[in-house]
N, C-alpha and C positions, 0 to 999 in steps of 0.2 A: 504494498501498499503506500502509494507515495504521502510525503509530508503532510502537505497543505490536504489531502483528503482525509487523512487521521484528525487531522484538526478542526478541521469542517463536522467528522459524524463526532467527534466530543465536542463540539461548542451545545450539542442537544439534552445534553447530559447538567442535571438539575443540582442545583445543588442545596446546601444545608435549608430543611426549612425551617427551621430555630435553630438559629449554631447559641453553642454552651464558651460563653468568656473563658469559664475555668476547665475547657479544655482545648481551649487553642482551636478551638477550630475555623478556619479560614478553607475558605473552597480554593481546589490545587485547578486552573485555571488551563482550556481548550489549549492553550498557545507550550501551557513550560510544560502540560503531562504529555501532546506530542513531542515536544523535540525530545523531551527524556525517555522515554521510549523508542521512538525512531532510531534515534543516536545507540541506543542499546545494542539496536538490532544492527541498524546498518554497520555500524564502526565493530564489533565487536559480537555480531551472531550468536544474543546469547538470550534472546527472548523467544524464538521460533521452536516450534515441540517442547518447552523447556515447562517447568512446573516451576512457577512465577508464586512468590506469595507477598503480599499486599500489606506492609503495617501501618495499621490508623488508616484505614481506608477509606472510610469518612461517608462519604456518598458517593464512591466507588469509581472516582477518574480515572487513578493509577492501573486499577482490576482491571476494566475494561478496555482503556487504553491497553495493560499486557492481552486481551483476548483478541483486540484489533488488528494487532502486529506477530497476532499465528502463537500466542502461548500452547500449548498442549492442555496447562488444565490449570488454573487460576485457585488461592484460597485468601479470599481478604478479611484480613482479621479487623477487630473497633470493639471498643471496651463501651460503644452506647450503642443502644439499641434503637434509639429514632433514629440514626444515621446506618444503622445497617438497615430499615425498612425504607430508610429511602433513598438507599444502593441497589433494596430486590427491585424498586421500582422502575429505578435507571438500566436494569441489569432486563431486563423484562421488554420498554421499551428501546436500550440497542441492540437484542434478539441475543443476551452472550449469558441467557441465565445458565443454559446448560452448556458453560462452560468454568464457572467460576461458581463456589465454594465460597458459604457466607461464614462465619464462623463467629461468636460473641466472646471475647477473652481478654482480662486486663494483664497485658506482657509485662505485668511484676510477679505473675507467677504461676499462670497457668501450662501446659502446655498444650502446645496448638496440634490439632487433628491431623493425621498424613492418612491421605485417600489411598486405601492398597497397599499400607507401608512403606509409599513412595519415598525419597525424600526431594526437600526442596532445592532445587539447580539457581532460583536466583533471589534477592528482595527487592524490592521498590516500594521507598517510603517515602511521604513528605512529613516529616515528625514534624509535634510543636516544638518552636521552639526557645521553649521553657521560659521567654520573658516576660512575661504577667504574673505566671504561676508557674508552680513546680522546675522549681530552676533545676537544671541536667538531665532535664528529660529526653533532651533533643540526641545526648551522649547513650544513655539507657538504651533510647532507642537503637542505635548505630549498635549496640555492643551485642543488643539482643538480634538484632539479623546476622551478626558477624556467624554466633552461635548457629541461625538457623540452614545456613546459604554458604557456600564460595565466592557467592558473586555478593555484592550489594549497591545498592544505585540509590543513591537518597539527596535531597534538595536542604542546603545549610546555610546557616548566615556565614558570605565572606569571610565576617570578621574577627572566625572561629576558625577560620582555618590550619592555620598553624598547629592549636591545639588538638585538633583531631587528628592532624599529620600522626604525633607524637600516642595518642593514641592507638590508632590505629598501628601503629610499631608494637605498639606491646601488646597487640594481641596479633601480632604476627602476619598482618595482611599489608599489601602492597595497597599505595592509596593515589589517586591519581584524580585529579580536577577536568572533566571532562567539559566542563561549560561554564559561562558562565552568565549568568544569568537576572533579570528585575521582576521579583514577588510583586508583584501590586494586592497591596490588600486594604481595599476597601473601606470604607468609612460604616460598621458593622454593629459597633458596642456604643454602650453611653460613654464610655471612659475619651473613645474617641474623638481627638478634635479640630481631627483636617478630613477632610474627603474622601481623600484617599494621598500612599502612601508609597513609596517602591522598596522595596530592601534587596540590597545586592545581595543573589545566592548563589550557592557554587554547586554548580551539580559533579556527583561524587561519587566514583564507581573503586571496593575496594575488594582485592582478591583475595584467600589466604595463599597463604605462600606453601608449594610444598612441605613435607616434610623432612629436614636433612636426611642423609644415610653419611654423616660423617661418622658416628659414631661405627660401624658395620665397617665386615674385613670380610 
């Protein structure tokens, strides 16, 4: 699928019906989601036929984009049942419901079920930034993602780049900034003073390093 066609299809995905500030629920735009998944497939061949898990799926934008880019199967996970209800409707309207399993889970402790015992190949996620609430939640999302799949694509504030690069090294992962983009945050909550704010974000790719064989003879 061409990039412009993917973005056009994703533009029909409905956002949160009633976003919750304490969960930092901001919609991932069709523009960002399309570039994220198109890049993952066109540059790295990471999506087609892969088992993808979308952590913090919200309204399902990244899960749907993964399905449209040819994922073999998608598991979409969120802590919020209201968001999952919106996601379910979006999957129906986009005719992706047969490719996507919805899972209600808190990443803090619950194990995410695997269909047929298969392993996840790729994680895609747009985690909360932890700016207004739950400081450090972006790093917790990323660390959880690294434990689920060998390849992770995630959006983070560019200002956290050097810190995340160090954490990735601690986790035994290669770290790459695949793209630098603008995340448009609209005026959604009472504490927002401006109609919209552009936040510079990195699309990062983490890949687990293969285990060292230096100790073998």
